[in-house]
Backbone bond lengths (Angstrom), bond angles and torsions (degrees), N, CA, C in turn:
res aa  C-N    CA-C-N  psi(-1)  N-CA   C-N-CA  omega(-1)  CA-C   N-CA-C  phi
1 V - - - 1.468 - - 1.526 108.55 -
2 Q 1.310 114.61 125.90 1.461 119.10 176.13 1.514 109.11 -134.28
3 L 1.323 115.92 128.05 1.454 122.13 178.87 1.527 108.13 -126.60
4 V 1.325 116.59 130.05 1.462 121.28 -178.00 1.508 108.87 -125.52
5 E 1.335 115.10 114.87 1.465 120.89 -179.35 1.520 110.78 -91.18
6 S 1.317 115.56 151.46 1.453 121.68 176.30 1.521 109.53 -157.20
7 G 1.336 115.80 169.22 1.451 120.23 174.04 1.510 115.68 105.13
8 G 1.323 117.38 -5.43 1.456 119.10 179.11 1.515 111.57 -71.42
9 G 1.327 114.87 175.28 1.450 119.48 178.82 1.509 111.54 168.46
10 L 1.324 114.29 -170.67 1.461 122.27 177.28 1.515 108.85 -99.41
11 V 1.320 116.05 128.68 1.462 120.14 -177.53 1.524 109.01 -141.56
12 Q 1.300 116.37 150.39 1.456 121.10 178.17 1.526 110.82 -77.57
13 P 1.316 117.73 155.73 1.470 119.99 174.91 1.521 111.05 -53.50
14 G 1.318 114.52 137.47 1.454 119.83 -176.44 1.511 114.08 90.19
15 G 1.310 117.11 -9.62 1.447 122.06 -178.16 1.522 113.10 -81.15
16 S 1.337 114.26 -178.02 1.464 121.35 -176.48 1.524 110.96 -133.57
17 L 1.309 114.64 154.63 1.448 123.00 173.00 1.517 108.42 -144.79
18 R 1.325 115.93 156.94 1.462 120.82 172.96 1.523 108.41 -124.95
19 L 1.296 115.86 117.05 1.459 121.38 178.22 1.518 109.91 -92.95
20 S 1.331 115.47 147.47 1.456 121.35 176.87 1.520 109.61 -126.67
21 C 1.314 115.15 153.36 1.458 121.82 178.33 1.511 107.19 -140.36
22 E 1.327 116.48 111.71 1.451 121.43 178.27 1.513 109.89 -92.76
23 A 1.331 116.02 127.88 1.456 122.13 -175.40 1.517 111.58 -110.86
24 S 1.319 115.57 146.18 1.464 120.68 175.11 1.516 108.70 -154.69
25 G 1.326 114.84 161.95 1.450 119.98 175.38 1.509 116.13 93.74
26 Y 1.331 117.61 2.58 1.449 120.91 178.08 1.523 108.39 -161.03
27 T 1.332 115.71 175.20 1.467 121.01 -179.61 1.518 108.79 -80.87
28 Y 1.327 115.36 90.63 1.457 122.19 -170.93 1.524 112.79 -58.15
29 G 1.310 117.42 -44.26 1.466 120.28 -170.64 1.506 114.95 -69.19
30 S 1.320 117.83 -11.78 1.450 120.11 -172.51 1.526 113.97 -98.49
31 V 1.320 117.52 1.74 1.460 119.27 -174.30 1.528 111.32 -127.63
32 C 1.317 113.14 156.95 1.458 120.64 173.48 1.525 109.21 -72.32
33 M 1.332 115.27 141.27 1.457 121.00 177.66 1.517 108.92 -123.52
34 G 1.324 116.02 152.56 1.453 119.85 -179.11 1.517 113.06 -139.73
35 W 1.319 114.35 155.60 1.457 122.22 170.14 1.518 108.58 -110.34
36 F 1.316 114.98 138.60 1.450 122.49 179.63 1.526 108.47 -130.91
37 R 1.314 116.52 164.43 1.461 119.42 174.81 1.516 109.72 -145.82
38 Q 1.318 114.56 154.69 1.461 120.54 177.79 1.515 108.44 -141.32
39 A 1.317 115.37 119.38 1.453 121.78 176.44 1.518 109.03 -92.54
40 P 1.320 118.38 156.22 1.470 121.15 179.44 1.526 111.56 -55.12
41 G 1.326 115.74 129.03 1.452 120.78 177.86 1.511 115.24 78.05
42 K 1.327 116.13 4.76 1.473 119.69 -179.62 1.520 110.37 -122.00
43 E 1.326 114.99 161.40 1.453 119.84 177.89 1.532 110.14 -77.10
44 R 1.304 115.06 155.95 1.456 120.39 175.73 1.532 108.52 -66.17
45 E 1.326 116.34 139.40 1.460 120.30 179.76 1.525 110.22 -130.92
46 G 1.299 115.46 148.40 1.443 120.65 174.92 1.505 111.36 -74.63
47 V 1.315 116.28 138.34 1.464 121.62 -178.48 1.528 110.76 -107.92
48 A 1.314 115.97 -49.90 1.461 120.04 -177.70 1.524 108.59 -159.49
49 A 1.323 114.81 157.20 1.454 120.31 177.44 1.519 108.99 -143.50
50 I 1.322 115.05 153.06 1.454 120.59 177.46 1.518 108.52 -139.47
51 D 1.314 115.41 129.45 1.452 120.64 -176.12 1.530 109.19 -87.00
52 S 1.332 115.44 174.27 1.448 120.24 -178.74 1.518 112.63 -64.64
53 D 1.343 116.95 -23.46 1.467 120.68 178.83 1.516 112.68 -90.37
54 G 1.349 115.82 3.05 1.446 119.84 178.22 1.508 115.67 92.29
55 S 1.321 118.19 -5.20 1.446 120.28 178.73 1.531 109.21 -68.57
56 T 1.318 116.06 143.93 1.468 121.24 -173.22 1.519 111.87 -125.38
57 S 1.327 115.92 158.35 1.452 122.27 172.71 1.526 107.51 -145.41
58 Y 1.339 114.97 152.15 1.453 120.69 -175.28 1.533 111.18 -137.28
59 A 1.308 115.53 150.49 1.448 120.09 168.89 1.526 108.55 -67.50
60 D 1.318 116.36 146.88 1.463 120.01 -178.44 1.538 111.96 -57.02
61 S 1.318 116.08 -32.98 1.454 120.56 -175.69 1.522 113.77 -68.52
62 V 1.341 116.79 -16.79 1.471 119.10 -176.67 1.520 112.55 -119.82
63 K 1.319 117.94 -3.82 1.462 120.48 179.95 1.512 111.61 -56.24
64 G 1.316 115.79 133.88 1.451 120.96 -179.61 1.520 114.18 83.99
65 R 1.327 117.19 -9.65 1.461 120.40 -179.93 1.525 112.04 -116.17
66 F 1.323 117.22 -35.79 1.457 122.11 -177.89 1.523 109.29 -108.22
67 T 1.337 115.92 148.12 1.454 121.32 177.24 1.522 109.09 -134.60
68 I 1.317 115.82 124.34 1.450 121.63 177.00 1.525 109.10 -97.53
69 S 1.332 116.00 141.03 1.461 120.30 178.33 1.523 108.19 -150.14
70 R 1.327 114.77 168.40 1.464 118.54 -179.82 1.502 109.47 -144.70
71 D 1.311 115.79 149.41 1.459 123.80 174.05 1.521 105.73 -120.69
72 N 1.319 116.28 99.81 1.463 119.66 -175.84 1.531 111.85 -69.83
73 A 1.315 117.20 -27.02 1.465 119.88 178.53 1.522 111.20 -68.21
74 E 1.334 116.28 -30.88 1.457 121.72 -179.31 1.529 113.06 -102.77
75 N 1.348 116.54 3.07 1.478 121.03 -178.20 1.527 111.61 51.60
76 T 1.325 114.97 44.70 1.452 119.63 -175.46 1.516 110.99 -130.35
77 L 1.319 114.76 138.38 1.453 123.20 177.13 1.521 107.35 -110.33
78 Y 1.321 115.79 145.27 1.467 120.04 -178.72 1.528 110.32 -128.07
79 L 1.314 114.71 156.74 1.466 121.01 170.33 1.528 106.87 -141.41
80 Q 1.328 115.36 112.43 1.455 121.89 175.71 1.525 108.42 -88.11
81 L 1.315 116.57 122.16 1.457 122.07 -178.56 1.521 108.53 -111.15
82 N 1.321 117.17 116.30 1.460 122.77 178.24 1.522 109.96 -118.98
83 S 1.325 115.20 161.63 1.471 121.52 176.81 1.526 110.59 51.27
84 L 1.306 115.88 46.63 1.456 120.09 -176.82 1.511 111.89 -66.94
85 N 1.316 115.86 146.05 1.446 122.21 175.61 1.531 109.15 -131.45
86 P 1.317 118.00 165.00 1.468 120.23 -175.90 1.533 114.23 -55.95
87 E 1.335 116.45 -27.35 1.465 120.21 179.43 1.539 111.81 -69.12
88 D 1.317 117.63 -12.66 1.463 121.27 177.23 1.522 112.29 -85.29
89 T 1.315 117.42 -5.59 1.459 121.14 178.85 1.520 110.81 -62.70
90 A 1.330 116.13 122.77 1.457 121.38 -176.55 1.520 109.19 -177.71
91 M 1.322 114.53 169.32 1.466 120.82 167.22 1.520 106.29 -86.00
92 Y 1.306 116.08 130.02 1.460 121.49 -178.41 1.528 109.44 -106.95
93 Y 1.340 115.53 134.68 1.448 122.30 -178.85 1.518 109.81 -127.71
94 C 1.320 115.49 150.21 1.460 119.81 168.59 1.528 107.74 -109.33
95 A 1.308 115.08 158.62 1.456 120.27 -179.08 1.515 109.92 -156.20
96 R 1.312 114.55 159.79 1.455 122.93 179.37 1.522 109.66 -103.98
97 E 1.343 116.47 137.36 1.447 120.30 175.32 1.525 108.51 -84.95
98 Y 1.323 118.35 111.61 1.455 121.79 -179.36 1.527 112.88 -97.47
99 A 1.319 116.17 -16.63 1.469 123.16 175.27 1.536 104.94 -152.54
100 T 1.307 116.37 167.10 1.451 119.44 -176.03 1.526 111.67 -53.37
101 A 1.316 115.68 116.00 1.460 124.03 178.40 1.528 112.87 62.81
102 Q 1.329 116.89 18.93 1.459 121.42 177.03 1.528 108.04 -116.75
103 F 1.330 115.77 126.99 1.450 120.58 -174.59 1.517 110.76 -121.45
104 D 1.337 115.03 149.13 1.455 120.28 175.20 1.524 109.68 -144.73
105 G 1.333 114.82 -174.18 1.457 120.09 178.35 1.505 113.31 82.89
106 W 1.329 117.18 19.82 1.464 120.02 -176.31 1.523 111.44 -55.79
107 G 1.328 115.66 127.51 1.453 120.23 177.55 1.511 111.20 -92.65
108 Q 1.337 115.32 -158.11 1.457 119.56 -177.60 1.532 111.31 -84.96
109 G 1.303 116.53 -12.07 1.455 120.55 178.31 1.528 111.55 83.59
110 T 1.331 114.08 167.72 1.457 120.89 174.99 1.531 107.88 -135.81
111 Q 1.301 116.00 130.92 1.463 121.70 -172.96 1.516 111.66 -83.10
112 V 1.327 115.20 129.30 1.453 121.76 173.08 1.516 107.51 -114.97
113 T 1.319 116.13 123.51 1.458 121.70 178.83 1.515 108.94 -124.68
114 V 1.320 116.10 123.40 1.458 121.56 -179.55 1.532 107.48 -112.16
115 S 1.315 115.93 111.78 1.454 120.42 -176.47 1.518 110.55 -157.13
């Protein structure tokens, strides 16, 4: 399993970013995928998830601002981040759900800084 995140950067409050996660090494379209983030000094938290049937779930802190999507033909996961605020500053990771609520395939992450 290999997951490679990209798309992070420095953005002003209120701005937007689109994160991507390219997957390889397994049958991407058949599993749930998730985005997570970890800010300095804080625990990693789940941000959003999307199942193989396209159903989605979001953390309360990002509902209405972030949108998770997937392109199974391209083995790519996306996270659209809108209305960003400084509290969204973190390293963002994607991961694969290999068992119920268990994720693996952590990549190097992509840094999002809102300032």
